C-alpha positions in Angstrom: -0.4 0.1 0.2 1.6 3.4 -1.1 2.0 6.1 1.9 -0.5 8.8 1.9 0.9 11.9 0.4 -0.2 14.4 3.1 2.0 17.6 1.8 -0.1 17.2 -0.8 -3.9 16.4 1.0 -3.2 19.9 2.6 -3.1 21.2 -0.4 -6.3 20.0 -1.7 -7.6 20.2 1.1 -6.7 24.2 0.9 -7.4 25.0 -2.5 -11.3 23.2 -1.5 -11.4 25.3 2.3 -10.8 28.7 1.0 -13.2 29.2 -1.0 -15.8 27.2 1.0 -14.9 29.8 3.8 -16.0 32.3 1.9 -19.1 31.2 0.9 -20.4 30.2 4.2 -18.5 33.9 6.2 -20.9 35.2 2.9 -24.7 33.5 3.6 -23.8 34.0 7.3 -23.6 38.3 6.3 -27.0 37.5 5.5 -28.1 35.9 8.9 -27.0 38.1 11.2 -29.9 39.8 12.7 -31.4 41.0 15.9 -31.5 37.5 17.7 -28.6 36.6 15.9 -25.9 38.8 16.3 -23.4 36.0 15.3 -25.2 34.7 12.1 -25.3 31.0 12.8 -23.5 30.6 15.6 -26.0 32.5 17.7 -28.2 29.7 16.0 -26.6 26.7 17.0 -27.0 28.1 20.6 -30.5 29.7 20.5 -30.9 27.0 23.1 -29.0 28.2 25.6 -30.2 32.2 24.9 -34.0 31.2 24.5 -33.9 32.8 21.0 -34.1 29.9 18.2 -38.1 30.7 17.6 -37.2 34.3 17.6 -34.6 34.0 14.6 -36.3 31.8 12.1 -38.9 35.2 13.3 -36.5 37.3 12.0 -35.5 35.6 9.6 -38.4 35.0 7.4 -38.8 32.9 4.9 -36.0 34.5 2.7 -33.1 33.3 5.8 -34.4 30.3 6.1 -33.6 29.6 3.0 -29.4 30.7 4.0 -29.6 29.0 6.6 -30.6 25.8 4.9 -27.6 26.6 1.8 -25.8 27.7 4.8 -25.7 24.4 6.3 -25.6 22.8 3.4 -22.7 24.0 2.1 -21.2 23.4 6.0 -21.7 19.4 5.2 -18.9 19.9 3.3 -18.0 22.3 5.4 -17.0 20.2 8.6 -15.4 17.2 6.6 -12.2 20.4 5.2 -11.5 22.2 8.2 -10.8 19.3 10.5 -9.4 17.1 7.6 -7.2 21.3 6.7 -6.3 20.8 11.4 -5.7 17.7 11.6 -3.5 16.7 8.3 -1.3 19.7 9.7 -0.6 18.4 13.1 0.2 15.4 11.3 3.0 16.5 8.6 4.2 18.8 12.0 5.1 15.5 13.4 8.3 14.8 12.7 10.6 14.6 16.1 7.9 13.5 18.9 8.8 11.7 21.5 7.1 10.5 24.3 3.9 11.1 25.6 3.4 14.7 23.1 3.5 11.7 20.2 0.4 10.3 22.3 -1.7 13.4 22.7 -0.6 14.3 18.7 -2.5 11.2 17.9 -5.7 11.9 20.7 -5.5 15.3 18.6 -5.2 14.0 15.4 -8.5 11.4 16.5 -10.4 14.5 18.3 -10.9 15.7 14.4 -13.2 13.7 13.7 -15.2 14.0 16.5 -15.5 18.0 16.0 -16.5 16.6 12.4 -19.5 14.2 14.2 -20.4 17.1 16.3 -21.0 19.5 13.0 -22.7 17.0 11.0 -25.1 15.9 14.4 -25.4 19.9 15.2 -26.5 21.2 11.7 -29.0 17.8 11.6 -30.6 19.0 14.8 -30.5 23.1 13.2 -32.1 21.6 10.1 -35.7 20.6 12.1 -36.3 23.9 13.8 -36.0 25.3 10.6 -37.8 22.9 8.5 -40.0 21.7 11.8 -40.5 24.8 13.1 -38.7 25.4 16.6 -38.6 23.2 19.2 -36.9 22.2 22.2 -35.5 19.1 21.4 -33.7 20.2 18.5 -32.5 22.8 20.2 -31.0 21.2 22.7 -29.2 18.7 20.5 -28.0 21.3 18.3 -26.9 23.6 21.8 -24.6 20.0 23.6 -22.9 19.2 20.1 -21.8 23.2 19.2 -20.7 23.1 22.3 -18.3 19.6 21.6 -17.7 20.6 18.8 -16.3 24.6 20.3 -14.2 22.5 22.6 -12.5 20.4 20.8 -12.0 23.0 17.9 -10.6 25.3 20.7 -8.4 22.0 21.9 -6.4 20.9 18.7 -5.8 24.4 17.5 -4.6 25.6 20.3 -2.4 21.7 19.7 -2.3 22.9 16.4 -0.1 26.5 17.4 2.0 24.8 20.1 3.6 22.6 17.0 3.9 24.8 14.9 6.1 27.1 17.2 8.0 23.7 18.3 8.4 23.7 14.7 9.9 27.5 14.1 12.0 26.7 17.2 12.9 22.8 16.2 14.4 23.8 12.7 16.0 27.2 13.5 18.2 24.9 15.8 18.7 23.1 12.9 
């Protein structure tokens, strides 16, 4: 079996990530209202702020269509951004030893959980838009958005650590 060319994979994912990210940001501008000041992220946590129905009302039909489009595009994005992080971490893993290898492997594996959490959250948000606000779906969306953001924060901190480490290890050589 041939080894994976992680550098090439990184550039392919990055090439897909950039236009998808731009598309997500453009769509998000249509989702910002008084009840969703942070666009789709506000909607992800609407159960906590009890603003789910308010978001739907403020968006009206056209805003809900933009939200559905954003959530649909997010099903591509939720593969790209954790994949980009995981491949980036894998590329930076040279000269790791001991517990750092184990931490690295756990963080890379957590990128799969980031994607799964995002997918479940998206499903719940789509159900809210299609069926009207339901407290259960709001709770599911908020719980899985929270899991996603915690794991994403950990992965990004680890990636930053790996970048800094890589810079200093290469600088010493």
